Structure formats: C-alpha cells, structure tokens
C-alpha positions in Angstrom: -50.3 -112.3 28.1 -50.3 -115.3 30.4 -54.0 -114.5 31.2 -54.8 -114.5 27.5 -53.2 -118.0 27.0 -55.1 -119.3 30.0 -58.4 -118.1 28.5 -57.5 -119.7 25.2 -56.7 -123.0 27.0 -59.9 -123.1 29.0 -61.9 -122.2 25.9 -60.4 -125.1 24.0 -61.7 -127.5 26.7 -65.1 -125.9 26.4 -65.1 -126.6 22.6 -64.5 -130.2 23.2 -67.4 -130.6 25.6 -70.0 -128.2 24.3 -71.2 -129.7 21.1 -72.0 -127.6 17.9 -73.5 -124.6 19.7 -70.6 -124.5 22.1 -68.1 -124.8 19.3 -69.6 -121.7 17.5 -69.6 -119.6 20.6 -66.0 -120.6 21.5 -64.8 -119.8 18.0 -66.2 -116.3 18.1 -64.6 -115.8 21.5 -61.2 -116.9 20.1 -61.5 -114.4 17.2 -62.2 -111.5 19.6 -59.2 -112.5 21.7 -56.9 -112.6 18.7 -58.1 -109.1 17.5 -57.5 -107.7 20.9 -53.9 -109.1 20.9 -53.2 -107.6 17.5 -54.5 -104.2 18.6 -52.4 -104.3 21.8 -49.3 -105.2 19.8 -50.0 -102.4 17.3 -50.2 -99.8 20.0 -47.0 -101.0 21.6 -45.2 -100.9 18.3 -46.4 -97.4 17.4 -45.4 -96.0 20.8 -41.9 -97.5 20.6 -41.4 -96.2 17.1 -42.4 -92.7 18.0 -40.0 -92.6 20.9 -37.2 -93.8 18.6 -38.1 -91.1 16.0 -38.0 -88.3 18.6 -34.7 -89.5 20.0 -33.3 -89.5 16.4 -34.4 -85.9 15.8 -32.8 -84.8 19.1 -29.6 -86.4 18.1 -29.7 -84.9 14.6 -30.2 -81.3 16.0 -27.3 -81.4 18.4 -24.7 -83.4 16.5 -25.5 -82.3 12.9 -25.3 -86.0 11.8 -28.9 -87.1 10.9 -27.6 -90.1 8.9 -26.2 -91.9 12.0 -29.4 -91.5 13.9 -31.4 -92.6 10.9 -29.3 -95.8 10.7 -29.9 -96.6 14.3 -33.7 -96.1 13.9 -33.7 -98.3 10.9 -32.8 -101.2 13.2 -36.2 -101.0 14.8 -34.8 -101.9 18.2 -35.6 -99.7 21.1 -32.2 -100.6 22.6 -30.5 -99.6 19.4 -32.5 -96.4 19.5 -31.2 -95.8 23.0 -27.7 -96.4 21.6 -28.4 -93.8 19.0 -29.2 -91.3 21.8 -25.9 -92.0 23.5 -24.2 -91.5 20.2 -26.0 -88.2 19.8 -24.7 -87.2 23.2 -21.1 -87.8 22.2 -21.6 -85.9 19.0 -22.7 -82.8 20.8 -19.0 -81.9 20.9 -19.1 -82.2 17.2 -21.5 -79.3 17.1 -19.1 -77.3 19.1 -16.4 -78.1 16.6 -18.6 -76.9 13.8 -18.9 -73.6 15.7 -15.2 -73.5 16.1 -14.9 -73.9 12.3 -17.1 -70.8 11.8 -14.9 -68.8 14.2 -11.9 -69.8 12.3 -13.3 -68.3 9.1 -14.1 -65.0 11.0 -10.5 -64.6 12.1 -9.3 -65.1 8.6 -10.6 -61.6 7.5 -7.5 -59.8 6.1 -6.5 -56.5 7.8 -7.4 -53.3 6.0 -4.6 -51.4 4.2 -6.2 -48.0 4.6 -9.0 -46.5 6.9 -8.8 -42.8 6.3 -12.6 -42.3 6.2 -15.2 -43.1 8.8 -17.1 -45.7 6.8 -16.1 -49.4 6.3 -17.8 -52.4 4.7 -16.4 -55.7 6.1 -17.7 -56.5 9.6 -14.9 -57.2 12.2 -12.2 -56.2 9.8 -9.2 -54.6 11.6 -7.1 -51.6 10.6 -3.9 -51.9 12.6 -2.0 -49.0 14.2 0.4 -47.4 11.6 -1.9 -48.0 8.7 -3.0 -44.8 6.8 -5.9 -43.5 8.8 -4.9 -45.2 12.1 -1.9 -43.3 13.4 -2.4 -43.9 17.1 -4.2 -47.2 17.6 -6.0 -50.2 16.1 -9.5 -49.8 14.6 -12.2 -52.4 13.9 -15.3 -52.3 11.6 -18.5 -52.3 13.6 -21.9 -51.5 12.0 -20.3 -50.0 8.9 -18.0 -47.6 11.0 -14.4 -47.7 12.0 -14.3 -47.8 15.8 -11.1 -47.3 17.8 -10.1 -50.3 19.9 -9.5 -48.9 23.4 -10.2 -51.9 25.6 -8.5 -54.8 23.8 -11.5 -55.9 21.8 -11.3 -59.5 20.4 -13.0 -60.5 17.1 -16.5 -61.8 17.7 -16.8 -65.7 18.1 -19.7 -68.0 18.5 -19.9 -69.6 22.0 -19.4 -73.3 22.4 -22.6 -75.4 22.4 -22.8 -77.4 25.7 -23.0 -81.3 25.3 -26.4 -82.7 24.8 -27.7 -85.1 27.4 -29.4 -88.4 26.5 -32.7 -87.3 28.1 -34.4 -86.6 24.8 -35.6 -83.8 22.5 -36.8 -81.4 25.3 -33.3 -81.2 26.7 -31.8 -80.6 23.2 -34.1 -77.8 22.4 -33.5 -76.1 25.7 -29.7 -76.3 25.2 -30.0 -75.0 21.7 -32.0 -72.0 22.9 -29.4 -71.2 25.6 -26.6 -71.4 23.0 -28.4 -68.9 20.7 -28.9 -66.5 23.6 -25.3 -66.8 24.7 -24.1 -66.1 21.1 -26.3 -63.0 20.9 -25.1 -61.8 24.2 -21.5 -62.3 23.2 -22.0 -60.4 19.9 -23.7 -57.5 21.7 -21.0 -57.4 24.3 -18.2 -57.3 21.7 -19.9 -54.5 19.7 -20.7 -52.4 22.8 -17.1 -52.6 23.9 -15.9 -50.9 20.6 -18.6 -48.2 20.5 -17.2 -44.9 21.6 -19.3 -43.5 24.4 -20.2 -39.8 24.1 -18.1 -37.4 26.2 -19.7 -36.0 29.4 -17.6 -32.8 29.0 -15.6 -31.0 26.3 -14.3 -27.9 28.1 -11.2 -26.5 26.4 -9.9 -27.4 22.9 -8.0 -30.6 23.3 -9.4 -34.1 23.1 -7.9 -37.6 23.0 -10.4 -40.1 21.5 -10.7 -39.5 17.7 -14.3 -39.6 16.5 -15.8 -39.2 20.0 -18.8 -36.9 20.1 -19.6 -34.3 22.8 -23.4 -33.7 22.6 -25.0 -30.3 22.8 -25.9 -29.4 26.4 -22.9 -31.0 28.3 -20.2 -28.7 29.8 -18.3 -27.1 26.9 -21.0 -27.7 24.3 -23.7 -25.3 25.1 -24.7 -24.4 21.5 -24.0 -27.4 19.2 -22.6 -30.9 19.1 -18.8 -31.3 18.9 -16.6 -34.1 17.6 -13.0 -34.9 18.3 -10.9 -34.4 15.1 -7.1 -34.3 15.0 -7.1 -34.1 18.8 -9.3 -31.0 18.8 -12.9 -30.4 19.7 -14.5 -29.3 16.5 -18.2 -28.2 15.9 -20.1 -30.7 13.9 -20.5 -29.3 10.3 -23.6 -27.1 9.8 -26.4 -28.5 7.6 -27.3 -25.0 6.3 -25.7 -21.6 6.3 -28.3 -19.3 4.7 -27.7 -15.6 5.3 -24.6 -14.0 6.8 -24.9 -14.5 10.5 -23.7 -17.6 12.5 -23.4 -18.5 16.1 -20.7 -21.2 16.6 -17.2 -19.9 16.0 -15.1 -22.2 13.8 -18.1 -24.2 12.6 -17.8 -25.3 9.0 -20.6 -25.2 6.4 -19.5 -27.6 3.6 -19.9 -26.9 -0.1 -23.2 -28.2 -1.4 -25.4 -27.7 1.6 -28.1 -24.9 1.4 -26.3 -21.6 1.5 -22.9 -22.9 0.4 -23.3 -23.6 -3.3 -19.9 -22.4 -4.4 -17.3 -23.1 -1.7 -16.9 -24.2 1.9 -17.7 -21.6 4.6 -16.6 -21.1 8.2 -18.0 -19.1 11.0 -15.7 -16.2 11.9 -16.7 -13.4 14.2 -20.3 -14.6 14.0 -20.3 -14.3 10.2 -20.3 -17.1 7.5 -17.0 -16.5 5.8 -15.7 -18.3 2.7 -12.7 -20.6 3.3 -9.5 -18.8 2.3 -8.6 -18.6 -1.4 -5.6 -20.6 -2.7 -4.7 -17.8 -5.2 -5.5 -14.2 -5.8 -3.5 -13.3 -8.9 -4.9 -10.2 -10.7 -7.6 -7.8 -9.4 -10.8 -9.7 -10.0 -12.4 -12.1 -7.6 -15.8 -13.9 -7.4 -16.7 -14.8 -3.8 -17.5 -11.8 -1.7 -15.7 -11.6 1.7 -13.3 -14.4 0.7 -9.8 -13.8 2.1 -6.4 -14.4 0.4 -3.9 -14.9 3.1 -0.4 -13.3 3.0 2.0 -15.8 1.4 -0.6 -17.2 -1.0 0.1 -16.8 -4.7 -0.9 -13.2 -5.5 -0.6 -11.9 -1.9 3.1 -11.7 -1.1 3.0 -8.8 1.3 -0.4 -8.6 3.1 -3.8 -10.3 3.4 -6.4 -9.5 0.7 -10.2 -9.7 0.8 -12.7 -9.8 -2.0 -14.9 -6.6 -2.0 -17.2 -5.7 -4.8 -15.6 -8.5 -6.9 -12.1 -6.9 -6.4 -9.1 -8.0 -4.3 -8.2 -5.2 -1.9 -5.8 -5.2 1.0 -7.2 -6.2 4.4 -7.5 -3.2 6.7 -4.3 -2.1 8.4 -4.2 -2.5 12.2 -2.2 0.7 12.6 -1.5 3.9 10.5 0.7 5.9 12.8 2.7 8.5 10.8 2.2 9.6 7.2 3.9 6.9 5.1 2.3 3.7 3.9 3.4 1.0 1.5 0.3 -0.8 0.2 -1.7 1.3 -2.2 -5.4 1.2 -1.6 -5.1 -0.3 1.9 -7.6 1.1 4.5 -6.8 2.1 8.1 -10.2 2.0 9.8 -11.3 4.6 12.4 -10.3 3.6 15.9 -7.0 1.9 15.3 -3.7 3.6 16.3 -3.2 6.6 14.0 -6.9 6.8 12.9 -8.7 8.2 15.9 -11.0 10.5 13.9 -11.8 9.0 10.5 -10.9 6.1 8.1 -7.7 6.5 6.2 -6.5 5.1 2.9 -3.0 4.6 1.4 -2.7 6.9 -1.6 0.6 7.7 -3.3 2.4 6.0 -0.3 0.7 8.4 2.1 -2.1 7.8 4.6 -4.9 10.0 3.4 -8.3 10.6 5.1 -11.1 8.9 3.3 -13.2 11.3 1.4 -15.8 13.4 3.2 -19.4 12.8 2.4 -20.2 16.5 2.8 -18.4 19.8 2.9 -21.1 22.4 3.3 -19.7 25.7 4.7 -16.1 26.7 4.9 -14.8 25.0 8.0 -13.4 21.4 8.2 -11.6 19.4 11.0 -9.5 16.7 9.3 -6.4 18.1 7.6 -5.9 16.7 4.1 -9.4 15.2 3.8 -10.9 15.4 0.3 -14.5 16.4 -0.5 -15.1 15.0 -4.0 -17.1 16.8 -6.6 -20.8 16.0 -6.5 -21.3 15.6 -2.7 -23.2 18.3 -0.8 -21.0 21.5 -0.7 -18.8 20.4 -3.7 -21.1 20.8 -6.7 -18.4 22.1 -9.1 -14.9 20.9 -8.1 -13.1 18.7 -5.6 -12.2 20.3 -2.2 -9.5 19.6 0.4 -9.3 20.5 4.0 -6.3 22.9 4.6 -5.8 24.8 7.8 -9.3 23.8 8.9 -10.8 25.3 5.7 -12.3 23.7 2.6 -10.4 25.0 -0.5 -10.5 23.8 -4.1 -8.4 20.7 -4.5 -7.1 21.7 -7.9 -6.0 25.1 -9.0 -6.6 26.3 -12.5 -3.1 27.7 -12.8 0.3 27.2 -11.2 2.6 29.5 -13.1 5.8 30.3 -11.2 7.3 28.3 -8.3 5.6 29.7 -5.3 2.3 28.5 -3.8 0.4 29.3 -0.6 -1.9 26.3 0.2 -0.1 23.2 1.3 -1.4 20.1 -0.4 -3.2 21.9 -3.2 -2.8 20.3 -6.6 -2.2 21.8 -10.0 -3.3 19.1 -12.6 -1.4 18.4 -15.7 -2.7 20.5 -18.6 -3.4 23.8 -16.8 -1.1 26.8 -17.3 2.1 26.1 -15.5 1.7 22.3 -15.5 2.1 21.3 -19.1 4.0 18.0 -18.5 2.8 16.6 -15.2 0.7 17.1 -12.0 2.1 19.4 -9.4 1.5 19.7 -5.7 2.1 22.5 -3.2 4.7 21.4 -0.7 6.7 23.7 1.6 5.2 26.7 -0.3 6.6 25.5 -3.6 5.0 23.7 -6.6 6.6 20.3 -6.8 6.2 17.8 -9.6 4.2 14.7 -8.5 6.2 11.5 -9.0 3.8 8.5 -8.8 5.0 5.3 -7.2 1.8 3.4 -8.2 2.4 0.6 -10.7 0.4 1.3 -13.9 -2.6 -1.0 -14.4 -2.5 -3.7 -17.0 -6.2 -3.5 -17.7 -9.0 -1.0 -17.0 -12.1 -2.7 -18.4 -15.3 -1.3 -16.9 -15.7 1.9 -15.0 -14.7 1.0 -11.4 -11.2 1.1 -9.9 -9.7 0.7 -6.4 -6.3 2.5 -6.3 -6.6 6.2 -6.3 -4.2 7.9 -8.7 -3.3 4.6 -10.5 -2.8 5.1 -14.2 -4.0 2.8 -17.0 -1.8 3.6 -20.0 -3.2 3.8 -23.6 -3.1 0.5 -25.4 -3.9 -1.8 -22.6 -7.3 -3.5 -22.4 -9.9 -0.9 -21.6 -7.7 2.1 -22.7 -7.7 1.9 -26.4 -8.0 5.6 -27.1 -6.2 7.5 -24.2 -4.5 7.2 -20.9 -6.8 6.8 -17.9 -6.4 7.6 -14.2 -8.3 6.3 -11.2 -10.1 9.2 -9.6 -12.8 8.8 -6.9 -12.9 5.0 -7.7 -13.6 5.7 -11.4 -11.4 5.4 -14.5 -11.2 8.9 -16.0 -9.6 9.7 -19.3 -6.5 11.9 -19.0 -7.0 14.9 -21.4 
C-alpha cells in the first residue's frame, strides 16, 4: 500500500512539470492504480467473507445453533467470526446434551405387561421377569422378537459427540463421522448381546435357554432343527405332513399346513398321528387313527382309537387267561396270552379272531370261529373244537345233554325257544349276555360281536338286531 502511495505522489509531481501531454498520461496512470486497488480490496473482502461463512457452518453443524453463528457473521469482522468459532466449540457439549435428550426418551418406553408369544413391536421394550411369558428372566424386544437378557443388556443409547475444535469445518465433519460410526457400533453391539446364539450340541432332552435353536447337523440334531421350549429340546414344527410316514419322533405338524387340514398331527412310531381327542362320547369318530386317552370324556376305563370311523378299544398288552372286561378289545398276536393268533373280547371272554379259511377238518386254535362265506364254510359258521372244525350252531338242542363244548344252539331252533344256548360241561346252558344293548344301529356295520340293538332304537324300527361278524343282523 505504501508503494502505491509513493507512486501516486511521484506522479503528482510529474503532472505539475509535464504540461498538457504529461497531465493526460499521468491521469490515465492514476485511474489504473485506483482500479488495481479496488480489485485488490475486493479479493481480500471475498476471501475473508468465505472463511467466515465456512466457520459459521462448522459451528452450526456441531452446536445445532445456527442463529448464533449467523449473528457473529453479520458483524462482518474476521475477529468476530473467530469469536463465533470459539462459541461453536463451547456449544459442542450442547450437541452432546441433545443426544442425551434422545437417550432419555428411549428409556421412557413402558415395560410390557405380557410377552407370551415370540413377536413384539416396540424396539427396546422390556418384559420383566415375572410378567406373563417371562417366568425366569427379563426379555427385550430386538428386531421384532423377544430376546432373553442373559448378559445384563442395557437399553441402546447414542454415544456422546466429542467437543468440536476451533480449527474449522474439516475437523467438524471428521468428528461427526466418528460419532455416527460410534453410534452404529454401539447399536450393533447392544443387539448382538441379546441375540441367542445357536447351540453347538443338544444331546439329551433338557435345555436351559428358552427359544435357543439347535441346528440340524450338530450333535443331538442329526435329522432336523430343534428349539428349546419349556426347557425341553423339541423338533421344529414340520411344514408338511403328506402321507403316513414320518422320521422325527415327537415332531408336530400344525393344523393348516399341507397334509394337516383338519387337526394337529404328531410323529409317533414313525407315523403321523392325530393329536389326541378331547372327547370320544358315542361310537362314531371322524379322524382315522386319532386316540382318545383313558380318563378323557367317553373313555373312563381304557384308551380308544378311531378305526373305520368307529371308536374301538386300543389293543390289550396282555390276554393271559380266559376272562376279559372290555367288549371288542383286541389282544394282538405276540403279546402274553396270544402267542398263536389275535384274540378279541366277546361276551367277557378272550376269543380267537375269526379264521380266514377252514378247508378240511383239522384246526389248531381251540374256540376259533370260521365264519360263513370264507373258504371251507360255504353254508354255516364253524368252530374249532378238539382240533376239528364243527358247525358253530346246531339246528336242535332238545334235552339237556350236549357233546361238543362251545357249540351253540341259537334262539328259535327246537329246544331254544326263549334264548341262545351254549354247550358247557356237556350241558346246554342259557347264554346270559353282559353286553350293554346299543342305543343306535344305523347302517350295516358294528364292532362288538353279540351286541344287541333292541327294536325301537334308531336303525331298528322293525325288529331286534344283533352284531354278527361285524354286521347288524335281524333277530328272527
């Protein structure tokens, strides 16, 4: 600037000495010098103003108070702008306070009053131990799922923003980026600490962490994924149960998935089996192979199973001796007392299941029947007595004496005008039925051999009926 003044001074001397031509040249030179000074001052002003603006923006980002920086910039003084930066530095703690305000609102989420399902909707909401659904520990809502708090998880908080320095916008942006990264890391760390890690083994039945999964392939889960429910390792529900066969014992197939349109199913003995019925009053049922467990309404004495749409007693595990109590119950071949053939409880006696053929004269199972219509019994029923097939029913039983034990004399033939008779101890003895009469005999099929369906009940409008060879037959 002093050099410029010196030039102007010398030029003024030149104007005084130089005449008209010198005056013109000097005037032009002065104009150029003035324009140069104006340009120089403009550049200096723009540079100073830009620095002030950047500093104001930096202060606004970190402190959240753009108005105070704006007022400092309005002074137009670079020193005042510097003062603004210092103010922005002090206000960085204000940014931290704002974050603290956000955290305060997070911790004000009310605790849940119930968490009995797996899904939740309010992030970071807690369900405290003792609340319905949280019997053993606290839970927290993470990613829409209740997660057990096993490591003292704290609610997520935003980390404090470190104070801004007065070095300018570059320092502010760097600090802001670090704050964002720190917050993301804190959130990720908090979430991962509440996520239940899959088990590395689930050998045995007992487990301790509710909802923990044991993935297929680890020790104890060779065939399917397992999940900890009610402190027991349980196979994850099947997504389909078409057909009869299954592979994972105890696995459920919930109602509504393909193959389970009517009821829930469970894998028992490698077969999909309907979940047990809650009642089996009456004879009719709808879900084949469904069980009605002893003690359920309609099953006071024994388990029942639905076969051919009828409730029948579950097979006996033993039939040693002759007496039985549950009419129609089967005792399958192989269990104690049934080494040679299946037996069925008829008239309170274990009776061999009917033969499918009785060709020839010889037989092996005493008391076994060979019903009319099978090969070898084209005309009447036969029974095995003393290792010989003989007619089951006689056509006459006049007198008292008989010779073939177990042979019957049906009501209506000569000598049996009032009731059926059976040959016992070489005497004809009247048959006293202990089978409760049926209250209905609609249709043709029946399950309890010898059961009567008295005239007047549904299905027996014209006469009495009796169950013979699993068919209702009119008593003549």
